[in-house]
N, C-alpha and C positions, 0 to 999 in steps of 0.2 A: 514673510508676511509684509505686504506692501502698505504704504502710508494710507492708501485709500480703503483698505479693508476695515469694515465695521465689525466690531466685536460684540456678539450677543451674550449678555450677562443673565444667568439664571440662578446665581448663588452657588452653584455646585461645580462648575468646570472652568473657573479662571485658572489660567496657567501663568508661570513666570514669564514665558515668552510673550503672552498677550499683555501682561503688565508692562513689560519693557516697551512693547509696540505703542501702547497708549502714552506711557511716561515720556519716552525718548523720541518717538517718531510722530506723535500727535494723532494716532488713530482714534477714531470716534467710537462710541459705544451705543448699543440699543438694548432695550429691556425685553426680556422674554415674556410673552403674554401670559403663559401658564404661571410664571413666577409672580406676575402682578396680581393674579387672582389670589395667591397665598398672602400677599402683602395686604390686599384689601380685606381679606377674611380676618386677619389679626387686628387690623384697624377697626373694623366693625365690631368685633368681639369686645375690644377695649371700650369703645364708645358705649356699648350696651351695659357693661359693668359699671362704668361711671354713672350712667343714668339710673342705675339701681342703687347708687350710694355705696358700692363695695369699696372699702379702704384698700388702696393699691399703692405700693412703694413707688415713689417717683412720679406718681400720677396724682394721687390725692393726698400724698404725704411729702414731707421735705426729703432732702437727700443726705446721705452719709450719716453724720452724727445728728442731723435734724429728721431722721427717719420716724421719730416718735411724734412728730408734729403733724396733726391732721389739718388739712385746709378747711376753712369755714366757708360759709355761703356768701359772706361779704367781707370787705376790707376793714378790720378793726382799726388800722392806722388812720382811717378817715375820721375817727372819733377823737384822735389825739389833739391836745391843745395846740392851736396854731397850724393844724394840718393844711388848711387852705392857703396858708402863706408859703408853704414849702414848694420850691420851684421844681417842676418835673424835668427829668433828664430827657435828652434828645431821643433816647431809645425806649422810653417808657411806653407800655402798651395799654390801651384802653379796654383790653379783652377781659375775660374772666380770670379769677385767681388761678384756675388750672392752666390757662394759656400764659399768664404772667409767670408762673412757676417755671415753665419750659423756656420762656423768653429770658428770664433773669439767669437761668442756668448757663445759657450761652454767653450773655454779655458780661457776666461776673467771672467766668472761667477763662476768657480770652485774655491771659495775662502773661504770655511767653515773652522772653527777652532775647536779645542777640540778633545777629544778622538773619535775614530771611533764608528759609530753605530755597534751593533751586526750584525752578518751575517743574522740573521733571519729578522731583520728590513729591511736591504738592499734587501734581496730576495723579501720581501713583496712589497718594492718600485718598483722593477723591474716588478713584476707581475702586479701591479696596472697600471703602465705606459703602458705595452703591452696591457692590457685589454681596456684601454680607447682609445688607438690609433686604436684598432680594429673596433671602431665605424665608421671610415671612414669620419671623419670631420676635420682632422688634416693635410692632405696633404703629409704625410710621404709615402715613396715608400715601396712596399712590401719587397724588398731586405733589406732595413734598418730595418724593423720591424722583419724580420726573423733573422737578425744578432743579434738584441737585445734578441730575444727568444733563439737563440743558446747560447748566453752568459749565460743566466739564467740556461738553461738546462745543460750546461757544468760545472757548479759549479764556474764560474768566478764571484767573489763577490767584486765589486768596494769598495774601501776605501772611506766612506762618513763621514767626521767629523760631529759631532752632531750639531754645532751651526753656524748659518748663514742665516736662512730663517726668513723672516718677514711675510710669509703667504699671500703674494700678491705682485707681480704677481706670485702667486703660490710659490712653493718651489724652486725658480730659482737656488740658489747656490748649495744646496744638489743635485738636479737632474743634475746639470752640472757635479758634481763628478761622477754620474752614467754614463753619456753620454761620458765623456772624455776618459773613457777606451775603448769604441767602436772606438775611433779615434786613439788608440794606446798610449794615454797619461795617466796621473794620476797613481794611484796605485790600486792594487787589491789583495784580498786574493785568493789564489788557493791551495786547498788541505791543508788548515791551514797555509800556508806560505804567508807572505806579500812581494809582489814583484811589479815591475813596471807594468803598464797596458799592455804595449807591450809584456813583458815576460809572463804575465798571459794568454794573447790571444794565444801566441805561444805555451805554454805548453798544452793549451786546443785544439790545432789544428785549431785555428780560425785566421782570418786576420782582420786588421784594415779596416775601411770604410772611404769614403769621403761623406760628407753631401751634399744634394741637396736642392732645394727650400723649405724653411720653416722648414726643418727637425731639425735644432737646436732648433728652437722655439717649435716645437712639442715635443721634448725630454725633455726640461727643464722648460716648462711653465705648471704648474699644481700643484695639491695638494697631490702628491704621498707620500711625507715624512710625513705630518701631518696625512694622512689617514692611512698609514702603521703603525705608532706608535699608533694611536688611536684604530685601529682595534685589534692589538695585546694586547694593554692594556685591551680592553673590553673582550677579550678572557680570559686573566688572571683574571679579576675582576669577571667574571662569575663563575669561579671555587672558588674564595674567598668568594663569596656570599653564596655558599653552605657550605663552610668551616665555615664561621661565624655562620650560623645556627647550625651546629654541635657543635662548641665550646660553644655556648650559651645553647644548650640542655644538654651537659655534665655538664656545671656549674649549670643548674637548677636542674638536678638530684643530683648533689653534695650538693645542698642546701635543698634537699627534698622539693622543692618549690611547688607552686600552679599552676594548669593548667587552671583555669577558664578563665583567660585572653586570652587563645588560642582558645576558643571554637568557632566553625563556626557561630553560631547564633550571637555571639558578633561582628564578623567581617562583617557579612552581613549588619550590620547597618552603616558601614563606608567602603564601598567596593573598596578602592584603590587596584589596581591589585597586586602590590608588597606586600602590607600588608597581603592580603588574601592568597597569595602564601607562604609567610614566615610562617604564622600561621599554614597552613596546613603542611608545611615541618617539622616544629618543633613537631607538633602533631605526625607525622609519626616517627620521630626520637625517640620519647619518648614511642612509643608502647611497651608494655611489662614491663614498669617500675613499680616497687613496692615502689619506693621512693617518687615519685611525689604524692601529696595529702594524705600522710599518716597522721593519727591523730597527733596532736601536742604532746600529752602526751607520745607517743611511742619513741620520739626522745631524747636520752640522750645527755648530753653535755660532752665534753672531760674533763678528770681530769688527772693530771700527774701520771705516773706510780708509784706504790710503791710496795714493796715486798709482802704486804698482800693483794694486789688487787684482786687476783684470786686464787682460790683453785682447780678448775678443771684442770687436766693435760693439756688438749687441749688449755686451755686459758691462761695458765701460760707463754706461749710464746708471748702473747700480750705486746705491749710496751706502753700501756695507761690503764687508768682507766675511768670509766664512772659514771655519777651521775645525780640526779634530786633534785629539791626542792619540798617539799609538801606545799600546800597552805591550811592552816587551815580554818575551816568553818567560823570563825569570820572575815576572810579577803576576803571573796568572795561576800560581799555586792555589789549589783548592777550588778553583773556578774553571777547571778544565771542561766540565760538562757544558757550562754556559758558552765558553769560547768554541766549543765544537759546533754550536748552533749560530753564534753571532761572531762577526769579525771583531778583532781586538782594537777597535777605534772608539774613543769616547768623544761624542760631539755634544749635541744639545740634551739628549735624553739620558737620564740616569739609567744604569743597568739594574733596574728592579721591576718585578713583574706586576706591580700594582700602582695605581695612581693615588693621589691624596684624597681624603675623605670627601672633600667638596666636589670632586669629580666622580669617585667611585660610588658614593652613597647618594647620588641624585635620585635614583628610584625610591630609596627609603625615606628621604627627607621630602622631596616634592610629593611623593605618594602619600605620605602622612598628611600633608596639607590638603591634598585632594580628597582624602577621606573625611577630614574636618569640613571641608566645603560640602561634600555629599551629604553628610549628616545634617548640616544646616539646611541644605535644600529639602531634605525630607520633612523637616519641621515647618519650613516656610510653605511648602506645597499643601500641607494640611491646613495651616493657618489661613491661606488665601480663600479657602471656601468654608470657613468656620463662622459661627455667630459669636461675637465677642462683646456684645453689650449686656446690660442688665436692667431690670429683670427680663427673664426670658418668657415668652408668651406661647402657650400651647392651647389654642382655642378648641381643638378637637380631642383633647385628652379624654380618654375613656374613664368612666366611673368617677368623674371629678365631683366632689361633694362641696368643696370650698374654693374660694378664689385662689388660695394658696396652692391648690392643685393644678392650676392653669396659668398662674403668674408666679414664677418661681425665681426667688432671688438666689443667684449662684455666683460663681467667681471666674467666668470665662474672660473677663477683662484683665485678669492677672497675666502679666507678660513673661512670667518665668520660663515657660518653654522656649520662647524666643530668646530670652535673655541668656540663658545657659548655652544654647546653641551658638549664639554670637560670641559668647565668651571664649568658646572653643576656637572659633575662627579668629577671634582677636589675638589669641596666643599664637595661632599658626602663622599669621602674616609676618611678624618679625623673623620667624624661623626661615621663611622662604627668602626674605630680604637678606638675612645674615649669611646664608649659604651662597647667595649670588655675590654679595660683597667680598667674601672669601675667595671665590674664583677670580673676581676682578683683581684682588690683591696679588694673588699668585701670578697673574699675567704681567704685572708691572714690576715685581720684585725679581731682580736678577738672580737671587739666591734660590728662587722656586720656579721660575718661568721656563725651565728646560731650554736654556740656550738662546732665548730671545733677548733683545737689548734691554737695558735697564730703562724703565718707564716708557718702553716702546718707541724710543727715539735714538738716532745715531749719536747725537750730542758730540760731534767731533771737536768742537771748540770749547765744550764745557759750559755753554750758555743755554742749553735747552732743558726744560723740565718735562716735556712730553706729557704723559698721562698721569703724572704724579698726583696732582691735586684732584683729579677725577675720583680717585679712591678716597680721598679725604671727605669729599661731599657724600659719597656712598656710606662711609662710616658714620657721618653725622646723621644721615637719614635712618640708618639702622638703629642707632642709639635712641633717636626720637621715637621710633616705632616701639622699641623695647620698653621705654618709659611710659608709653601710653597703653601697654598691654594689660595692665592690672584690671581684673574684671570688675566692672561696676555692679554686677549681679550679686556680689557677696556682701554688699553694704546697703542694707535697707534702712531708710529713715521714716518712721511712721508719720502719717498725715491725718487730717480731718479729726482732730481731737482724739486720736488713737482708735477711732472707728476703723480706719484703714491702717492697721498696725503692722502690716508686712507688705512691702512693695518690691517690685522687680528691678527697677532702674533699667529696664530693657531699652527704653528710648535712648538713653545715653549710650548704652552698649552698642546698639546698631548704628547710631550716628557716628560714634567713634570708628567703627569698622569701615563705614563708607568713606570717612576722611582718610583712614590709613591706607586704603587701596591706592590713593593717589601717590603717596610716598613710595609704596611698593613698586608702582609702575615706574617711578623715577629711577629707583635702584636698578631695576631690570634694564631700563634704557641705558644707564651708564654702563652696565656689563656689556651690552650689545655694542655700544659705541667703542669700547675698549677691545672687545674680542675681535671686532672687524679689523682694527689696526693690527692686532697680533696675528690674525690669520693671514693678512697680506704679507707680513714679514715672514711667517713660516713657509707659505707657499713660495714666495720669491726666493728665499734662501735654498730651499730644497730644489727647486727648478734651476736655480743657478748652478748648483752642484751637478745636477743631471746634465745640463747643457755642457759644462766644462768637461765632464767625463766623456761624453759623446763626441765632443769636437777636438779636444786637446790631448786626450789619453792619460795614462797613469802618472806620467811625469808632472802634469799640471796638478793633478789631485795630490800627488806627494808634496808639492810645495805648500799645500794648505794644511799639512799635518806637522804638529809639533812633537818633540820628543823622538824624532826619527833618527836612526843610526846613519852615520856617514858611510859612504861607499868605502869598502874595504873592511868595515867592522864585521865581526862574526855574525851579528844579527841582520846585517843588511840583506842578504839573500831572502831571508824569511819576510822581512819588511816588504821588499819588492813584490814578492809573491802575494802577500796579503793586500797591498795597495792595488795590485792588479785585479784581485777579486772584488775589492770595493768599487773600483772603476767600472768593472763589468756589470756589477749589480746596479749601480747608478744609471749606467747607459742603457740598460735593458728595460727599465721601468718606464711607463708612460708619464704623462703630465701628473704632477702632484696637485690635487685639489680636494676641496671639502665635499661633503655630501650634497646631493642635489638640492634638497630643501634648504640647507644652510647656505648654499651658493645663491639661491633665489632671494633669501632674506639679506644676504650681504649686498646683492646687487640693488635691492630696494634702498638700503642705507647709502650706497655709493651714488645713487641718483641725486642725493641731496648733500652728501658730505664726502669730500675727497680724502684720500689717504693723506696723513700729515707727515710730510717730509722734514719740516722744520717747525719750531714753535710758532703758533699764530693764535689769534683770539679764538677761544672755544665757546664763549657764552652763547652765541647764536646757534652753534652746532648742538650744544647740550639742549637748548630749547627745541630744536628741530627733532632730535632723536626722541625726546620725551613726548612730543606731539605724535610722532609716528607710532610709538607704543600705545598711547591712549587711543589712537584711531584703529588699532588692531592690525597695523601694517605687517607685523611679523608673525601673526597667527598662522598655524598650520591650515591648510585648506581642507575642508571637510567633504 
């Protein structure tokens, strides 16, 4: 969808992709003529009922715990002693009590605190509000809806502080910050500048409006804040799920790991959708890899560089040495079957048929997070085209005898469907970050990194820390995510004198999730940053062994093997024969490299960040890789 595409809103077909296009790309919207007829029908119906004197909640009565207060024909307060001396406020209206009711609802409910939401969140809120009002069950006038749409299209972005909604009756306070700008109040951003609402409208060539019957309630009663933040969070998380699979695949290649746990017949036995998709995605990312599933005996371990390490001119530029241990025949008891398949050399890879859980269980863990994301998407997709204000107006209800049959007080403003869905996602995000950090830790720990150097640096002089502290930062982020994962939805605090005695706290929930996606992206970026260094080492070590075998023969390989018997020892002939087999096996293989997609991602990183031969400042590199992840640079191509 291009920036210039105008999105037609009819109240029934708004998609998450369209929301993202409006919120993040600035696409404009238009209103479906058929939908506007429904809008006008409900407004006309409401005006008719008011003219007949029918008592209607939020129209001719107060709100919440004031619902039992019927509005009179004139202002009683004008008869109060000293009423003429009371100074009127800058936003007081000269309209009827019915108009004043709607006006006051907005100006008294705009009480949020904290830093403003980003412009993309506020644009998403405006879009959602317009779309739900297009359903024609809210009583708003066409002219008011068109004014709201004009504000969105003109780039007037109300200032909406982040905190103040309890998620029922909808997002009252933040939505009031949206609506107050329509009235010429509040503040707004216009062309990047924060100005008064009145000034923003003036600069955009728009005029303030006066609200009519129920229009204040239609504008501020609903789930638009929690829905906007949830939808944008899910869009970001979708990108990060692909990035997590890429990061894990790069790490698996760097480990020269095993692919059996990814096979389709394995996942057919436990076919959770996310699990099956993750396994298929990682298999695709690893296509073309000559690292995964290579025989254990081919993988050397890192040894510190020495001046005598290499004799070939091309290899003398290497900053490391390599080595293996030979396993004598008298130490192979009970493992004869293994050594009938694999040569008796211990290098970097442990002789075991399975990888650690953080590698082997990627489909199960990443897949479970995918399923949490998919469940939340199902809820959000329904909510995007739902009516969430109150009361609901049914002007064409059949067999209606009383006003209550056509103006029905219900509870669609309650955000619990969204809140619980986002609680699920909120718990899933630290899980994805945690498994990423565990893989990163394995890469830098010499006890677990399968023969790579400690902290992925040669450290010949004992002065280098390498990637040590990268893992610290990832650990700090994971802990921070875990401590924020407590569900807000389980803790209701009643409001409005207990008239609203159970609330969802879904606005907090969705806002938390949107914020948490940023830290998740940073953890994944740190894994990619580290895995690229590890991958370079792994490929360089293997290819150095391959070149040595091809150029210098078995004697050169034998010099890299510890625990070798001396010439004349009883085991020496067997050792020579087995070293010759190892040399042939290394010389016969082609270039060792990662999967095609992993190599592409690695190349993207290396365009910005070089391999780290010695310690250097890493702060700028960390910022760069975090930005690349947030830009979607490592996502799989679709």
